[in-house]
Each structure stands twice: as structure tokens, then as C-alpha cells.
C-alpha positions as protocol buffer text, in pm:
chain_id: "A"
residue {
  index: 1
  type: MET
  ca { x: 45 y: -19 z: 18 }
}
residue {
  index: 2
  type: ALA
  ca { x: 142 y: 361 z: -69 }
}
residue {
  index: 3
  type: TRP
  ca { x: 7 y: 696 z: -46 }
}
residue {
  index: 4
  type: ASP
  ca { x: 65 y: 977 z: -230 }
}
residue {
  index: 5
  type: GLY
  ca { x: 367 y: 1223 z: -81 }
}
residue {
  index: 6
  type: SER
  ca { x: 456 y: 960 z: 174 }
}
residue {
  index: 7
  type: ALA
  ca { x: 880 y: 1003 z: 201 }
}
residue {
  index: 8
  type: ALA
  ca { x: 1106 y: 874 z: 477 }
}
residue {
  index: 9
  type: GLY
  ca { x: 1480 y: 908 z: 617 }
}
residue {
  index: 10
  type: LEU
  ca { x: 1689 y: 691 z: 766 }
}
residue {
  index: 11
  type: LEU
  ca { x: 1982 y: 808 z: 986 }
}
residue {
  index: 12
  type: TRP
  ca { x: 2189 y: 468 z: 1037 }
}
residue {
  index: 13
  type: VAL
  ca { x: 2470 y: 546 z: 1358 }
}
residue {
  index: 14
  type: SER
  ca { x: 2662 y: 206 z: 1417 }
}
residue {
  index: 15
  type: PRO
  ca { x: 2883 y: 178 z: 1736 }
}
residue {
  index: 16
  type: ARG
  ca { x: 3210 y: 195 z: 1712 }
}
residue {
  index: 17
  type: GLU
  ca { x: 3427 y: -175 z: 1692 }
}
residue {
  index: 18
  type: GLU
  ca { x: 3706 y: -183 z: 1900 }
}
residue {
  index: 19
  type: THR
  ca { x: 4002 y: -492 z: 1876 }
}
residue {
  index: 20
  type: TYR
  ca { x: 4117 y: -599 z: 2170 }
}
residue {
  index: 21
  type: GLU
  ca { x: 4367 y: -921 z: 2151 }
}
residue {
  index: 22
  type: GLY
  ca { x: 4244 y: -1047 z: 1817 }
}
residue {
  index: 23
  type: ALA
  ca { x: 3878 y: -1014 z: 1923 }
}
residue {
  index: 24
  type: THR
  ca { x: 3634 y: -741 z: 1735 }
}
residue {
  index: 25
  type: TYR
  ca { x: 3392 y: -571 z: 2050 }
}
residue {
  index: 26
  type: SER
  ca { x: 3089 y: -313 z: 1983 }
}
residue {
  index: 27
  type: GLU
  ca { x: 3166 y: -30 z: 2210 }
}
residue {
  index: 28
  type: ALA
  ca { x: 2805 y: 135 z: 2323 }
}
residue {
  index: 29
  type: GLU
  ca { x: 2764 y: 496 z: 2191 }
}
residue {
  index: 30
  type: SER
  ca { x: 2574 y: 794 z: 2341 }
}
residue {
  index: 31
  type: ILE
  ca { x: 2382 y: 1010 z: 2137 }
}
residue {
  index: 32
  type: VAL
  ca { x: 2349 y: 1367 z: 2320 }
}
residue {
  index: 33
  type: ALA
  ca { x: 1918 y: 1416 z: 2278 }
}
residue {
  index: 34
  type: ASP
  ca { x: 1980 y: 1811 z: 2250 }
}
residue {
  index: 35
  type: ALA
  ca { x: 2217 y: 1749 z: 1964 }
}
residue {
  index: 36
  type: VAL
  ca { x: 1975 y: 1558 z: 1784 }
}
residue {
  index: 37
  type: PHE
  ca { x: 1656 y: 1797 z: 1805 }
}
residue {
  index: 38
  type: ASP
  ca { x: 1764 y: 2147 z: 1843 }
}
residue {
  index: 39
  type: ASN
  ca { x: 1791 y: 2402 z: 1586 }
}
residue {
  index: 40
  type: ARG
  ca { x: 1572 y: 2211 z: 1357 }
}
residue {
  index: 41
  type: PRO
  ca { x: 1807 y: 1905 z: 1247 }
}
residue {
  index: 42
  type: ALA
  ca { x: 1965 y: 1890 z: 879 }
}
residue {
  index: 43
  type: ALA
  ca { x: 1729 y: 1589 z: 831 }
}
residue {
  index: 44
  type: CYS
  ca { x: 1387 y: 1800 z: 814 }
}
residue {
  index: 45
  type: PRO
  ca { x: 1461 y: 1978 z: 481 }
}
residue {
  index: 46
  type: LEU
  ca { x: 1514 y: 1660 z: 301 }
}
residue {
  index: 47
  type: VAL
  ca { x: 1239 y: 1432 z: 428 }
}
residue {
  index: 48
  type: GLU
  ca { x: 1020 y: 1786 z: 366 }
}
residue {
  index: 49
  type: ASP
  ca { x: 1100 y: 1787 z: 44 }
}
residue {
  index: 50
  type: ALA
  ca { x: 1105 y: 1482 z: -103 }
}
residue {
  index: 51
  type: ALA
  ca { x: 750 y: 1444 z: 34 }
}
residue {
  index: 52
  type: ARG
  ca { x: 642 y: 1714 z: -120 }
}
residue {
  index: 53
  type: ASP
  ca { x: 813 y: 1612 z: -433 }
}
residue {
  index: 54
  type: VAL
  ca { x: 620 y: 1298 z: -463 }
}
residue {
  index: 55
  type: GLY
  ca { x: 259 y: 1487 z: -399 }
}
residue {
  index: 56
  type: GLY
  ca { x: 273 y: 1606 z: -11 }
}
residue {
  index: 57
  type: ASN
  ca { x: 63 y: 1869 z: 89 }
}
residue {
  index: 58
  type: GLY
  ca { x: -146 y: 1939 z: 386 }
}
residue {
  index: 59
  type: ARG
  ca { x: -159 y: 1743 z: 706 }
}
residue {
  index: 60
  type: ALA
  ca { x: 201 y: 1521 z: 778 }
}
residue {
  index: 61
  type: HIS
  ca { x: 199 y: 1191 z: 973 }
}
residue {
  index: 62
  type: VAL
  ca { x: 522 y: 1255 z: 1120 }
}
residue {
  index: 63
  type: VAL
  ca { x: 657 y: 908 z: 1306 }
}
residue {
  index: 64
  type: LEU
  ca { x: 949 y: 849 z: 1448 }
}
residue {
  index: 65
  type: ARG
  ca { x: 1064 y: 537 z: 1484 }
}
residue {
  index: 66
  type: PRO
  ca { x: 1370 y: 483 z: 1685 }
}
residue {
  index: 67
  type: ILE
  ca { x: 1584 y: 129 z: 1650 }
}
residue {
  index: 68
  type: ALA
  ca { x: 1932 y: 126 z: 1865 }
}
residue {
  index: 69
  type: TRP
  ca { x: 2093 y: -159 z: 2075 }
}
residue {
  index: 70
  type: GLN
  ca { x: 2423 y: -109 z: 2217 }
}
residue {
  index: 71
  type: PHE
  ca { x: 2293 y: 338 z: 2301 }
}
residue {
  index: 72
  type: SER
  ca { x: 2236 y: 550 z: 2530 }
}
residue {
  index: 73
  type: LEU
  ca { x: 2057 y: 879 z: 2535 }
}
residue {
  index: 74
  type: VAL
  ca { x: 2245 y: 1192 z: 2742 }
}
residue {
  index: 75
  type: HIS
  ca { x: 2033 y: 1453 z: 2864 }
}
residue {
  index: 76
  type: GLY
  ca { x: 2105 y: 1683 z: 3182 }
}
residue {
  index: 77
  type: GLY
  ca { x: 2358 y: 1515 z: 3279 }
}
residue {
  index: 78
  type: ARG
  ca { x: 2192 y: 1182 z: 3275 }
}
residue {
  index: 79
  type: LYS
  ca { x: 2268 y: 900 z: 3080 }
}
residue {
  index: 80
  type: GLU
  ca { x: 1990 y: 615 z: 2994 }
}
residue {
  index: 81
  type: GLU
  ca { x: 1967 y: 343 z: 2758 }
}
residue {
  index: 82
  type: ILE
  ca { x: 1764 y: 355 z: 2473 }
}
residue {
  index: 83
  type: PRO
  ca { x: 1533 y: 83 z: 2442 }
}
residue {
  index: 84
  type: ASP
  ca { x: 1513 y: -184 z: 2199 }
}
residue {
  index: 85
  type: GLU
  ca { x: 1253 y: -217 z: 1978 }
}
residue {
  index: 86
  type: GLU
  ca { x: 948 y: -400 z: 2139 }
}
residue {
  index: 87
  type: GLY
  ca { x: 1019 y: -167 z: 2492 }
}
residue {
  index: 88
  type: LEU
  ca { x: 994 y: 147 z: 2229 }
}
residue {
  index: 89
  type: ARG
  ca { x: 687 y: 235 z: 2001 }
}
residue {
  index: 90
  type: PRO
  ca { x: 683 y: 437 z: 1739 }
}
residue {
  index: 91
  type: ILE
  ca { x: 677 y: 820 z: 1795 }
}
residue {
  index: 92
  type: GLN
  ca { x: 363 y: 923 z: 1571 }
}
residue {
  index: 93
  type: ARG
  ca { x: 255 y: 1349 z: 1540 }
}
residue {
  index: 94
  type: TRP
  ca { x: 43 y: 1505 z: 1279 }
}
residue {
  index: 95
  type: ALA
  ca { x: 191 y: 1814 z: 1162 }
}
residue {
  index: 96
  type: GLU
  ca { x: 40 y: 2080 z: 969 }
}
residue {
  index: 97
  type: GLY
  ca { x: 178 y: 2396 z: 747 }
}
residue {
  index: 98
  type: ASP
  ca { x: 508 y: 2518 z: 638 }
}
residue {
  index: 99
  type: PRO
  ca { x: 749 y: 2332 z: 776 }
}
residue {
  index: 100
  type: TRP
  ca { x: 575 y: 2041 z: 936 }
}
residue {
  index: 101
  type: LEU
  ca { x: 860 y: 1959 z: 1115 }
}
residue {
  index: 102
  type: ASP
  ca { x: 878 y: 2287 z: 1348 }
}
residue {
  index: 103
  type: ASP
  ca { x: 1036 y: 2334 z: 1668 }
}
residue {
  index: 104
  type: HIS
  ca { x: 697 y: 2259 z: 1884 }
}
residue {
  index: 105
  type: LEU
  ca { x: 659 y: 1916 z: 1684 }
}
residue {
  index: 106
  type: LEU
  ca { x: 1025 y: 1828 z: 1718 }
}
residue {
  index: 107
  type: ASP
  ca { x: 1013 y: 1948 z: 2098 }
}
residue {
  index: 108
  type: GLY
  ca { x: 718 y: 1703 z: 2196 }
}
residue {
  index: 109
  type: MET
  ca { x: 890 y: 1398 z: 1986 }
}
residue {
  index: 110
  type: LYS
  ca { x: 1170 y: 1473 z: 2211 }
}
residue {
  index: 111
  type: ARG
  ca { x: 1003 y: 1486 z: 2543 }
}
residue {
  index: 112
  type: GLU
  ca { x: 827 y: 1178 z: 2430 }
}
residue {
  index: 113
  type: LEU
  ca { x: 1169 y: 1022 z: 2365 }
}
residue {
  index: 114
  type: LEU
  ca { x: 1329 y: 1119 z: 2687 }
}
residue {
  index: 115
  type: ARG
  ca { x: 1005 y: 970 z: 2891 }
}
residue {
  index: 116
  type: ALA
  ca { x: 1080 y: 643 z: 2690 }
}
residue {
  index: 117
  type: CYS
  ca { x: 1395 y: 586 z: 2792 }
}
residue {
  index: 118
  type: GLY
  ca { x: 1340 y: 698 z: 3181 }
}
residue {
  index: 119
  type: PHE
  ca { x: 1385 y: 1043 z: 3195 }
}
residue {
  index: 120
  type: PRO
  ca { x: 1153 y: 1218 z: 3374 }
}
residue {
  index: 121
  type: GLU
  ca { x: 1003 y: 1462 z: 3114 }
}
residue {
  index: 122
  type: TRP
  ca { x: 715 y: 1701 z: 3150 }
}
residue {
  index: 123
  type: GLU
  ca { x: 528 y: 1885 z: 2919 }
}
residue {
  index: 124
  type: PRO
  ca { x: 521 y: 2248 z: 2953 }
}
residue {
  index: 125
  type: GLY
  ca { x: 267 y: 2420 z: 3115 }
}
residue {
  index: 126
  type: PRO
  ca { x: -43 y: 2671 z: 2945 }
}
């Protein structure tokens, strides 16, 4: 099944492999949450442009699907492991306007990811 205007972006990050005494080990890596989400990531315009190029307009269904092994998320001086595929459901939002991936949407998705990783994160007050 396909929809007009569908586009996907993939960010692939692999743990660094170290060799010690002839054996190869993968070292767990850390991702800083603020660096990924703040200041509108460079991938946002690429995904938006791709969706528009194939006919996307109006509301957009935005899905963030982190799939991680041996990665931790760093935020506020803490480090928490990113849950595996079974422990972390897709983070979904409906977006309107231009750009679709605005600061409000990205901030909400960041807070949901932080909560899923075990950080105490609350929605902002009115």
C-alpha cells in the first residue's frame, strides 16, 4: 500500500568496534538528545522536500521510529539506555503548515523519547 506524498528518512548510526587481543568488541555509544533535536535537524528539510516532491501537501503524519542496540541517550547530565525495538513504540504526530517539522513538533517528540528512555520529562505548562 502507498500514499501520494509519502517519504521516509533514515539515520543510521553504528557503534564503534574495537579490537583487543584478536577479538572484536562493539562499544556502546551515546547520543546527546539536545544535539539531535534542537535547532531543527538538517534532515528535516530533506524529508519535507522529498514528501512535497512526490505530491505531499496538507497535514502530514510524522513518525519517529528509533531502533537502537547498544546506544544510550544523554540529557541533563544523565545517561539512559535507549530501549530495544520491543520496548519503544513509534513516536507519532500530525503536523500542519510549512514547515511540517517545526520546533513545537520536534520538542514534543523529544520529550516523548526522553520519557521512553526513563528521563523525568514533563509537558510544558500553559
